[in-house]
N, C-alpha and C positions, 0 to 999 in steps of 0.2 A: 416491411422493409428488410432487405438483406444487409446484415451488419457483420463486420469482422471484429472479433474480440481477440487482441493479442494478449498473451499471458493468461489464457483462459483457464489454466489449471492452477493459477496462483491465488493468493489471499483475497484480493479484490476481484480479479477476473472471473473466478469460479462463481462467486455470488452474482456478479453482473450478468454473466451468460444465462444463469437460471432466471433472473428477473426479466431480462429482455425476452427470453423465450416464453415466459408466462404472459408477457404483454402482447404476444402474437407476432413477434418479429422472427425472421429467419436468421438464425445465428450460426455464423461460421466460427468455430473455436480453433484458433491457430495454435499449433503446438509442434514441437520438434519430433514428438513421438506419438503420432495419431493412433497407433495401434494400442497404446496404453491408456488413451484418454477415456474417462468414464463419466464426464460431466455433461452439462446441458449443451445443446446445439450439435452441429455436425462437425467432427474434427477434420481439419485440413492441415497438411504439412506446411510448415513455414519457419523461417529462421531470419531474424533481423540482420544477420550477417550475410545473408544470401538474397540479393535483390531479385533475382529471377524467381525464387520461391515466393517472395512477397507479391510480385505481380500476379502470379497464379492464384494465390490466396485471396487477393483483393478483387479479382475479376467479378464484375457484376454487382459489387457492393456499393450501396449508396452512402454508407458511413462506416467509420472504423474507430475503434477505441485503442489508444496506444498506452499500454500499462506495463511496459518492460523497462528494466534497468539492469546495470551490471555492477551493483555495489559490492559484490563479493569478489571483484577483480581489482587488483591494485591499479590497473590502467583503465578504470571505469570511465573516466572523462573522455578519452579518445574513442573507446568502444561505443559509448552511448551517442557521441556526436556522429560517428560513422553510421550507426544504425538509424538515427533520425534522418540523416540525409538520404539514405537508401529508401526508407519508408516514405518520405515525402515524394521522391521521384516515382516510386511505384504507385502511390495513391493518385498522383496526377495522371500517370499513364492509364490507370484503370478507370478514370472518370469519377473518383470518389468525391462526393459533394461536401463532406464534413469529416474532420478528424476531431476526436475528443481526447484530451490528454490530462492525466492526473499528475500534477507537479507538486512543488513544495512551497509552503508559506515562507515569509521572510522579506524584509524591506530591502529594496535595491540599493538604498543609500547606505546600508550597513556593510560591514566587511563580511560578506557571506562566506560560508564554508565551501570547500571544493564540491561537496555533494549538492548544495543548493545552487551554486554557480552553474554546475552541470545541468541541473533541472531547468534553469533559465535558458541556457544555451539550446537545450532540446526544444523548448517552446518556439524559439526563433527558427531553428532549422526545420521543424515540421511544417512551418508556414512558408518556407522559402520558395516553394514551387507553385504557390498560388492557391492551394486548397485551403479553404477557411478552417481555422483551428479554434476550438473552444477549449480553454484551459481552466481547470479547477485546481487551485492551490490549497493543499491541506497540511496540517502539522502532524501530530501523533494520531494515527488511526487505531482505534481500540477495537479488538475483536480477536477471537481465537484463531491462532495461526499467523498473526501479524508479527513481524520481527520486532518492531518497537514495543508492542504490547507484551510479547513474550519476554523481552529483556526486563521490563519493569516487573512483570509477574514473578519471574524466576528469582530476581533479586530479593523480593519480599519473601518468597517461599524458602529460599536457601540460607538467608542471612538475617537472624534476629537482631544483629548489630552489624553496622557497616561503616567503613571509612570511605567517604565519597569526595570526588572533586567538586570544584566550585560551580559546575554546571547545574547542580541540584537547585540552585536559586534562580535559574533562568525560567522565564514565563513561557508557557505554551497554551494552546487552546485545543485540547483533544476532541476528537469527533468519532462517533461510532461508525464501524464499517458499514452497517446497514444504512446509515444516513448518507454516507459517501455514495453508495450505490444509488440511493434515491435521487441524489443530485445529478449523478452521471446519466441516469435514465431521463430525468426531467429536462435537461438541456438539449436532448437529442432533437426534439421536434419544435423547440422554441426558436422562432425566427430572430428574436432579439438577443439570443445567445451566440449567434454566429460571429466568429472572429473576436470574441471578447475573453477577458481574463477575469475569473471570479475567485474570491477567497471563501473557503468553507471551514466551519468549525462548530463545535458544540456550544452550549450556552455559558460555559464557565472558563475563565482564564485561571490557570493554576501553575505553580512552579512544579518542577519535577519532584521536589521533596514532598510537596503537598499530594501529588499523585501517588507516590510510594506510600505515604502515611495513610491515605484513604483506602488503598488496596489492603493494607494491613488491618485497618479497623473493620472493613467489611468481612474479613476472614477471622476476626477475633484474635489477631496476632499483635504482639508488641514489637515495635521497631525502634531501635536506638541508632541514630545517625550522627556521625562526627564528620563534618565537611573539612577537607584538607585542601587549601588553595593551591599548593604546589604539586598536586598529583597530575602529572603530564598526560596528554591524550594517549601517548603510546603505552604508558603504564596502565592507564584506565582501560584501554582496549584489551590488554592482556589480562587484567583483573576480571573484566567481563567474560572473556573466553574461559577463564578458570571456574567461574561460578554460574555461568549460564550456557545455553546451547549456541550463542552467537559467536561466529568465528571472528578472529582477530581483525581481518580486513574489513568486514562489514561493521564490526564494532567501532573501529577507528573512524570510519566515515560517519556513523551515527553520532559518536561522541563529539567530533568536530562540529557537527551541525547544532549540537546542544548548547553551544556558546551563543547561538543566534536566537533572539526572541522571535517566536513564530506565533503571532496572534492576528486575528482578523481586524483589518482597519477599514474595510469597505464591505458592508453586508448587502450589496446589490443583488446577490443570488437569492435572497429571501423574497424578492418581488417576482423573480422569474420562476422559482420553484418554491412556493410558499408552504411551509410546514414547520412544526416546532421540533428541533433536533433533541435527541435524547440527552439527559443529564449525565454527569460523569459516573455517579454511583450506579445508575441503571445500566450504563454501557459496560461497566466492570462486571456487574452481576450477570449480564447477558453473556459475556465472554466466558466467565467461569462456568456457567451452566452448560454452555455449548461444549466446553472442554470436558466436563464431567460426563456428559452424554456420549461423547465420542469414546472416552476411555471405557465406559460401561459396554459400549458396542464392541470394542476391541476385545475386552475380556470375554464377552459372550461368544465371539467368533473363535477365540482360542479354545474355549471349553468345548464348543461343538466340534472343533477339529480333533481334540483329544478323544472325545467320545467316539467319533467316527473311526479314528485309528484303532481304538480299543475294540470296536465292534468287528473290524476286519481281521483282527487277530483271533 
């Protein structure tokens, strides 16, 4: 099957493109800079802000994965809505038979954050032109390179003691990025998944404080946390930007969402794609090992570069 993967160079998309290709699918990896793309599949130029480029990228595709968002932009709600409308029109024009979208957990009856409200709006807009949409809603996705994971990892790495806002007591249901990819691939050919919304998560429901504590324990670190109820989202986002690599705009969007409990209330996905998701400690270890492996590879490449330059002298 010919499949378009948007966000193919991203945290989830890069892993998804590899898995789809290994499964025998013809993968089109959509990117704004195809000349720089080094991942799985065939790179095709495309930008969700350019509908004409989307129509070209989607030509001949039976299915498409929509994995893009604009969280690092203050105007992300409008941009994501416009992009979803354009993608839905382009998919319908190209004859795409299914769109698979990765959204966010959270109950519609709650007062959802701007980020989660935007994810819900995108779900609706993608289906507006009649192309069936399968939605997977996830909470924290744990894996090397993921923004939410990096935020928690870096907090533990940089701060043996921290003053935190009240969102540390909010419950979430983290899931390993490998398991997200497994679900994304699994719903592709499942007739019963067409047009449905599924909730995905790992086997444990944890507070953010429990997540931070478990990461510290796995790395044999001591973590002392003092929650401060009056620490505002704006101050929290600036605090995050100071002690982690997360920029203020993205941090603010993530922190706003941390006020919402994001847990699985319907496990119907387990019947469609049956397997046992990874436990929290295992997903943390997997992410840490992948990060260490990448760092060793980078160090090796730098050393080879130094030796090569020295030999030329």
